[in-house]
N, C-alpha and C positions, 0 to 999 in steps of 0.2 A: 505492500498500499502507497508504505511509504516513496519508494523508487521512479513507482508509480504519478507520484502528488510533484514529485522537483524532478521528472521527463517534464510533465506537465511546462512549465515552473522553465522550463530552461528552455521549450519551444513560443513558449508566449515569450519567453525575450528577442530568444534570437527573430521572432517574425519584426517584436518593440523599436530593435536594431537594424531590423534591410530598411525598414521605416527613415527612421532617422538620413537623414546624410551622410558614404562611407569614410570621410575625411579623417578624421582622429582613429579610428578605428583600420585603417592599410597604410595612411602615414609613419613614413618611421622618423622615429624622434635624431634630433641632432646633439652634440654638448653643447653648446652655442645656441643650445634658446630655447631648455631646459631649469626649471628654480629643483629644487630639493626639498619639499618637508617631510623634517622626522616628529611625531605628534608624540608626547606623552609617556618618549622614553624615556619611566623612569623603576627605578623597582619593586615601588611597595603595591604599585597596582600587578606587576609577573606573576602573584596566586594569579589571582582571577584567569588567567588564559588558557583552559583547557582543553585547544581543539590545535595544538601542536604541540611538541615536545615541551620542553623546557627548555632542554642546552638544546636543544635544534633552532630556539626562539634567537637564543642570548646569538646561538656565530649566524644566524639571517640575519640581522637587528647587525651586525660588525663587519656583516660582508653590502648591507648595502652604505654605511657607515663608510667604508672604501672605496666602491665607485661613485661615492661623491667626489672624496677625496681625488680621484685618483684623473678623472672626468675636470678636478679643481670648477665643480655648481655651487655654483648658489647655495646656500644654505641654510634656512629655517629653522632654529632649535625650538620646540612649545613645549615648556610645563614648567614648575613650579615648585622645586626641591623645597623637601623639609615638612615636618613632619608624617601625616599615614602617608607619603606621597613620596617619600625614600629620593635618591637623588636620581639622578643623569647616569642610565646602562656604562659605563668605566670606560669601557673600551668603542662606548659607541660617541662619545666625548673625548676619548684621543688625537681621533682619524678623523674628527672634524675641529680643527684651532679657530676653522675660519668666522666657523656659526654667526651667526647674528640669533639669538638668545631672546625672545619672546614668556613673560611669565603674562595668564590672562587668570580672570574670573569666568570665564565664558566657556561651556562648552565648544562649539565653533567659535575656532581662532577667530575666524572672520567679524562676527562680533567686534573684537578689543580692535578699535582704530591702531593702533600700535604698526600688528602684524599687514591691515588695507598699505599700508604710506610706505611699509619694507615693500610690501609684496611688486608694488609700484614702481618702487624706485631699482630693485634691478628687475627688472622689464621686463621678464620674460614671460607670456600666453599657456606657453605644454610646463603643466606641473605632476614632478611627480613628490609619494607619499608614503605613505606607510605609516602604522605606528600602532594604538592602545586605546578603545581599542576598533575594530571593523567597522561595531554598527550603533559605536558611538560619536563619538568625534570626531573619526575618522571619516564617517561616513555626514556627519552634519559641516564640515569643514569639506568638505564634496561636494555636494552638493550647493552652495552659496557658491565655491567656485565655480561650476558646471553653470550658472544663476545666472554669473555678471561676468564672464564672455570669458572662462579660462578651461581649457583643453586641460583633463582632469586623467592621472596615472598609478592608479593604485599597486603598490609593490604586495601583493597580499600573503607571502612566508615572512613578510618583515612584519606583519599585522595577527591580531586573534583576535578571539573573542572566545566566555564561558558554551559556550553548546556548537556542537557542529547547525544546526538549526539558524542562529542567530547571527551567525557567520553568512551559511550557505542564503540567507534573506538580505543578510548587510549588503553582501555579496552580487544580485541578482536584482534590487534593485535600483542600487552603484552603475550596475552595466546598463538597464532598462532609462535613468536619465543620462546614461554620455557618457558614461566614465570608458576606458582600458584598465584594463586589471591584468597584470603581472608581476612572475619575480624579478630576484634582483638578479637572477643567470640571466637571465632577459634580456632583463636592461642594461649591465656592463657589457654585453656582447652586442646589442641594437650601437646604442655609444659607438662603441671601437670600430666593428665595423667589417674589423682589415688585422689582418694577424700581425702583418705589417707594421703597421703605424706603433705610435712609442709608445703610448697605453700599452699595445700588446701582449706583452709578456708581466704584465702586472692582470691583465686580467688573467691570465694562464695562471700568474699566483693561485690569484683567489680561487677559479676552479678550481684546482690541486688541494687547497689549503679549504671550504667548505666548503662541496658539493658535494655529493656521491660520483659524482660524473673522475674525483682523482685523488678527495682525499680517506687514506689506509684510516683513521679514526675511522667516517664515519660509513665503513663497508660493514670491518669488524664484529 
């Protein structure tokens, strides 16, 4: 029964997607056109992530941060350290030393004027984002970005939720709204395009360390 419901939802999403403009689904990303937004990668939120193995989630978040570093993507780090929220993931923070940090008290960062100002200053209309949780803060920010003329790419393996159903519902809603789902490995290869580029060896190292394509640790 559950599988048939999910299949129906996927079919509806497919139909909706085909009615919309296909540009954001077929256009390949260029590093010069992308801003990276990291949503609430805070230690205090990790216990709520149940849709992906915790160690894998940390690894994916670190890999996404390294993608941002390798391609020198202008980056915004969203989150408010302290209290139950804890601190930012150390490896994420370490790999994005030039990120702009923005605290907020709103669910969607779009409702924070400093975020909008910084996004406008960076100047890119293609936003790659991921974080905690995909069904709440990430979804609401994505919807606001789409409503204001941005193209949004959600890194699903660096996002998560408390249940598979909630995560699936969020991804379906985001896809229906016009966002593109991808993973950090696909993002890295799309920005790189050619292994002969200066970033090629660094992307290769990412795959070796953080993906099943090369990681001896993951393949144990």
